[in-house]
C-alpha positions as CSV (number, residue, x, y, z in Angstrom):
1,M,-0.1,-0.2,0.0
2,P,1.3,3.5,-1.0
3,N,2.9,5.6,1.8
4,S,0.6,8.9,2.0
5,E,3.3,11.0,3.4
6,P,3.9,14.2,1.3
7,H,7.2,14.3,-0.9
8,R,10.5,14.6,1.1
9,L,12.1,16.4,-1.7
10,T,15.8,16.9,-0.9
11,P,17.3,18.0,-4.1
12,T,21.3,18.3,-4.2
13,A,22.1,19.7,-7.2
14,V,26.0,20.1,-7.2
15,L,28.2,21.6,-10.1
16,L,31.3,20.1,-9.1
17,H,34.9,21.3,-10.5
18,P,35.9,20.7,-13.3
19,P,32.5,21.7,-14.5
20,D,32.1,18.5,-16.8
21,E,31.1,16.9,-13.4
22,W,27.6,17.2,-11.8
23,E,25.2,15.5,-9.7
24,C,21.6,15.8,-8.5
25,G,19.9,13.7,-5.9
26,L,16.1,13.0,-4.7
27,Q,14.5,10.9,-2.0
28,L,10.9,10.6,-3.0
29,T,8.0,9.2,-1.2
30,N,6.5,6.2,-2.8
31,V,3.2,7.8,-4.1
32,P,1.8,8.0,-7.7
33,R,3.0,11.6,-8.3
34,A,6.7,10.7,-7.5
35,A,7.4,10.4,-11.1
36,R,6.2,13.9,-12.3
37,V,8.1,15.2,-9.1
38,A,11.4,13.8,-10.2
39,R,10.9,14.5,-14.0
40,A,10.1,18.0,-13.1
41,A,13.1,18.5,-10.5
42,F,15.7,16.8,-12.8
43,R,14.6,18.9,-15.7
44,T,15.0,22.0,-13.7
45,A,18.5,20.7,-12.3
46,L,19.5,19.9,-16.0
47,D,18.3,23.1,-17.5
48,G,20.9,25.2,-15.3
49,L,23.7,23.1,-17.2
50,R,22.0,24.1,-20.7
51,P,21.9,20.6,-22.1
52,P,20.8,19.9,-25.8
53,R,16.8,20.0,-25.6
54,E,16.9,16.3,-27.0
55,L,19.1,15.2,-24.1
56,A,16.9,17.0,-21.6
57,D,13.8,15.7,-23.1
58,T,15.4,12.1,-23.1
59,A,16.7,12.3,-19.7
60,E,13.2,13.7,-18.3
61,L,11.4,10.9,-20.1
62,L,13.8,7.8,-18.7
63,T,13.6,9.6,-15.2
64,G,10.1,9.3,-15.5
65,E,9.8,5.8,-16.5
66,L,12.3,4.4,-13.7
67,V,10.7,6.4,-11.1
68,G,7.2,5.2,-12.3
69,N,8.4,1.3,-12.1
70,A,9.8,1.6,-8.7
71,V,6.5,3.6,-7.7
72,R,4.4,0.6,-9.1
73,H,6.4,-2.1,-8.0
74,A,7.7,-1.5,-4.7
75,E,7.0,0.1,-1.1
76,G,8.9,2.6,0.9
77,Q,11.3,5.6,-0.5
78,V,12.5,5.9,-4.0
79,Y,15.9,7.4,-4.3
80,V,16.7,9.2,-7.5
81,R,20.2,10.2,-8.7
82,A,21.5,11.9,-11.9
83,R,25.2,12.2,-12.6
84,V,27.1,13.9,-15.5
85,R,30.8,12.5,-15.6
86,E,33.1,12.0,-18.5
87,G,30.6,12.8,-21.2
88,V,27.9,10.5,-19.7
89,L,24.3,11.3,-17.8
90,R,23.7,8.3,-15.7
91,I,20.3,8.3,-13.8
92,S,19.8,5.8,-11.1
93,V,16.6,4.8,-9.2
94,R,16.7,2.8,-6.1
95,D,14.0,1.0,-4.3
96,E,13.2,-1.7,-1.6
97,H,11.9,-4.3,-4.1
98,P,14.3,-7.5,-4.2
99,D,13.2,-8.5,-7.9
100,L,15.2,-7.3,-10.7
101,P,13.1,-6.1,-13.7
102,D,13.1,-7.3,-17.4
103,P,11.2,-5.7,-20.4
104,V,8.3,-7.5,-21.4
105,P,6.6,-8.0,-24.6
106,V,3.6,-5.5,-24.9
107,T,0.5,-5.5,-27.4
108,F,-1.1,-2.4,-28.6
109,D,-3.6,-2.5,-26.2
110,D,-1.6,-3.0,-23.0
111,A,-1.6,-0.2,-20.6
112,H,1.4,-1.1,-19.2
113,G,4.8,-2.3,-19.7
114,R,6.6,0.0,-22.0
115,G,8.9,1.8,-19.7
116,L,12.1,-0.5,-19.8
117,L,11.6,-0.8,-23.6
118,L,11.8,2.8,-23.9
119,V,14.8,3.2,-21.6
120,E,16.2,0.1,-23.7
121,R,15.6,2.0,-26.7
122,L,16.7,5.3,-25.9
123,A,19.7,4.8,-23.6
124,R,23.4,4.2,-24.5
125,A,23.3,1.6,-21.7
126,W,21.2,0.2,-18.9
127,G,21.1,-2.3,-16.2
128,R,20.1,-3.4,-12.7
129,Y,21.7,-4.8,-9.9
130,A,20.3,-6.0,-6.4
131,L,21.5,-4.6,-3.0
132,L,22.4,-7.0,-0.4
133,S,22.1,-6.3,3.5
134,S,25.3,-6.1,5.1
135,A,24.1,-8.7,7.6
136,V,26.2,-12.7,7.2
137,G,24.2,-14.2,4.6
138,G,23.4,-10.7,2.6
139,S,19.5,-11.1,1.7
140,V,18.4,-8.9,-0.7
141,V,17.2,-5.6,0.4
142,G,16.4,-3.5,-2.8
143,K,17.8,-2.8,-6.4
144,V,19.0,0.1,-8.1
145,V,18.0,0.3,-12.0
146,W,19.9,2.6,-14.3
147,C,20.5,4.2,-17.5
148,E,23.2,6.2,-19.5
149,L,23.0,8.9,-22.2
150,A,25.7,10.3,-24.1
151,C,26.2,14.0,-23.5
152,S,28.7,16.6,-24.6
153,T,29.7,18.4,-21.9
154,T,31.1,21.4,-24.1
155,R,27.6,21.8,-25.0
156,M,26.6,22.1,-21.2
157,S,28.3,24.8,-19.9
């Protein structure tokens, strides 16, 4: 059951030195509007770097898809991070659900299921990994799903 707490929006956008490194993070309550909040927050943060419009649009779309999947399939907080380093924009979403997602075949009539297919098509690379407990035996306590987009840091200044 989704948590009805208001969002705890804690953006931390920092332009690091050298200027081709940048990072922004959000902690979101698991509610349906979390994807919309994440898209808007990252779009605003990225706009400060003046990226090419296509990159900003794609990053916003993929952020929304990854956060939407976390909200739909997990419980608890959702953590989102975007980072630019060495010409790559990496978007990572962490949640507390142990199962690793895979793209699934969809039909024209399916209401859901296209998110990872979009990520797979539009991202330069994407993946997922399990988060293990630090206790002996290390049970799975969540996962991170990430994607990468190529970006020209010389145009983002």
